[in-house]
C-alpha positions as CSV (number, residue, x, y, z in Angstrom):
1,M,27.6,49.6,23.6
2,T,25.6,51.4,26.2
3,A,22.7,50.4,28.4
4,A,20.6,52.8,26.3
5,N,20.4,50.5,23.2
6,K,19.6,47.6,25.5
7,N,22.3,45.2,24.3
8,V,24.2,45.5,27.6
9,T,23.2,45.3,31.2
10,E,24.0,48.0,33.8
11,N,27.1,45.9,34.8
12,G,28.4,46.1,31.2
13,D,27.6,42.5,30.3
14,E,26.6,41.9,26.8
15,I,23.1,40.4,26.1
16,Y,22.4,38.6,22.8
17,K,19.1,39.6,21.3
18,A,17.7,37.2,18.7
19,P,16.7,38.8,15.4
20,M,12.9,39.4,15.0
21,G,12.8,37.1,12.0
22,L,14.0,34.1,14.0
23,K,11.5,34.8,16.7
24,L,8.6,34.9,14.2
25,L,9.8,31.7,12.6
26,V,9.9,29.8,16.0
27,V,6.4,31.1,16.9
28,G,5.1,30.2,13.4
29,L,6.5,26.7,13.6
30,G,5.1,26.2,17.1
31,I,1.6,27.3,16.0
32,G,1.9,24.9,13.0
33,I,2.8,22.0,15.3
34,I,-0.1,22.7,17.6
35,L,-2.5,22.9,14.6
36,M,-1.2,19.6,13.2
37,L,-1.7,17.8,16.5
38,G,-5.2,19.3,16.7
39,L,-5.9,18.0,13.2
40,I,-4.7,14.5,14.2
41,I,-6.9,14.4,17.3
42,V,-9.9,15.6,15.3
43,K,-9.3,12.9,12.6
44,V,-9.0,10.1,15.3
45,I,-12.2,11.3,17.1
46,A,-14.1,11.5,13.8
47,G,-12.9,8.0,12.8
48,D,-11.2,9.0,9.5
49,H,-8.2,6.9,10.4
50,K,-10.1,3.6,9.7
51,K,-9.8,1.7,6.4
52,P,-12.7,2.3,4.0
53,E,-15.3,-0.5,3.8
54,P,-15.1,-2.7,0.7
55,A,-17.6,-2.0,-2.0
56,G,-20.9,-3.7,-1.5
57,K,-23.5,-4.8,-4.0
58,E,-24.7,-1.2,-4.4
59,A,-21.3,-0.2,-5.7
60,L,-21.2,-3.2,-8.0
61,E,-24.6,-2.3,-9.4
62,K,-23.4,1.2,-10.2
63,G,-20.5,-0.3,-12.2
64,A,-17.7,0.3,-9.8
65,V,-16.4,-3.2,-10.2
66,L,-16.9,-5.3,-13.3
67,G,-18.4,-8.8,-12.7
68,N,-21.5,-10.6,-11.8
69,V,-23.4,-8.6,-9.2
70,D,-24.9,-11.8,-7.7
71,E,-21.6,-13.3,-6.8
72,E,-19.7,-12.2,-3.7
73,V,-16.1,-11.4,-4.3
74,P,-14.0,-13.1,-1.7
75,A,-11.4,-11.0,0.2
76,R,-7.8,-11.5,-0.9
77,S,-6.8,-12.8,2.5
78,S,-9.2,-15.8,2.1
79,F,-6.8,-17.2,-0.6
80,S,-3.9,-17.3,1.9
81,G,-2.4,-20.7,2.4
82,I,-2.5,-20.1,6.2
83,L,-6.3,-19.8,6.2
84,Y,-6.7,-22.9,3.9
85,Q,-7.9,-25.9,6.0
86,G,-7.6,-28.7,3.5
87,E,-4.6,-30.5,2.2
88,L,-2.6,-29.2,-0.7
89,Q,-2.0,-31.5,-3.6
90,D,1.3,-32.6,-5.1
91,L,1.0,-31.4,-8.7
92,T,2.9,-32.2,-11.8
93,I,2.8,-29.4,-14.3
94,V,3.6,-30.2,-17.9
95,R,5.8,-27.5,-19.4
96,P,4.6,-26.4,-22.9
97,E,6.7,-27.9,-25.6
98,G,9.8,-25.8,-26.4
99,A,8.9,-23.2,-23.7
100,E,11.4,-21.8,-21.2
101,L,10.4,-21.1,-17.6
102,I,11.1,-17.4,-17.0
103,S,9.8,-16.8,-13.5
104,Y,7.3,-18.1,-10.9
105,A,5.5,-16.3,-8.1
106,P,3.7,-18.2,-5.3
107,N,0.7,-16.2,-4.2
108,G,-1.3,-17.9,-1.4
109,L,-2.9,-21.0,-2.9
110,E,-1.9,-20.1,-6.4
111,I,1.4,-20.3,-8.2
112,V,1.9,-18.2,-11.3
113,L,4.4,-19.5,-13.8
114,R,5.7,-17.4,-16.7
115,F,6.9,-19.2,-19.8
116,K,8.7,-17.8,-22.9
117,M,7.3,-19.6,-25.9
118,T,9.3,-20.5,-29.0
119,D,7.3,-17.9,-31.1
120,G,8.3,-15.1,-28.7
121,S,5.0,-14.8,-26.9
122,D,4.6,-15.2,-23.1
123,L,2.4,-17.7,-21.4
124,L,1.2,-17.1,-17.9
125,L,0.0,-20.2,-16.1
126,A,-1.9,-19.8,-12.8
127,V,-2.2,-23.1,-10.9
128,N,-4.4,-23.5,-7.9
129,R,-2.6,-25.8,-5.4
130,A,-5.7,-26.9,-3.7
131,T,-7.8,-27.9,-6.7
132,G,-5.2,-28.3,-9.4
133,K,-7.1,-26.1,-11.7
134,Q,-4.9,-24.3,-14.3
135,T,-5.7,-21.0,-16.0
136,R,-3.7,-20.0,-19.1
137,L,-3.1,-16.5,-20.4
138,T,-1.2,-15.9,-23.6
139,I,0.5,-12.6,-24.2
140,P,1.4,-12.2,-27.9
141,K,4.8,-11.0,-29.0
């Protein structure tokens, strides 16, 4: 090679020239990174990173959530056993006759028990550990 085609120096040392496609790729990726950082900064300044506010009575009146509009729906965290200030009761739960306990799931102050009934249907039993109230839901076969 000669110095005329610019791949060698005047001393005869060879110089590596990156292909034009790689140069364009590196420049494009750099611009993309800068644009993404700019977008993140704009979102943080605009406050778009915050969680949305829960639906209020206006949304309930428009039918966004089914239920009684006059009742306030408590936040899920208010059911946590950590936030509960009273004492929990020792409960005795009577298993339905002939039913087999399939699973249970503690969920804050509630425990959900799933029974398989003799007729093949499922029974979900939600028990509130603070009040002892039981709610039954039968799922037919």
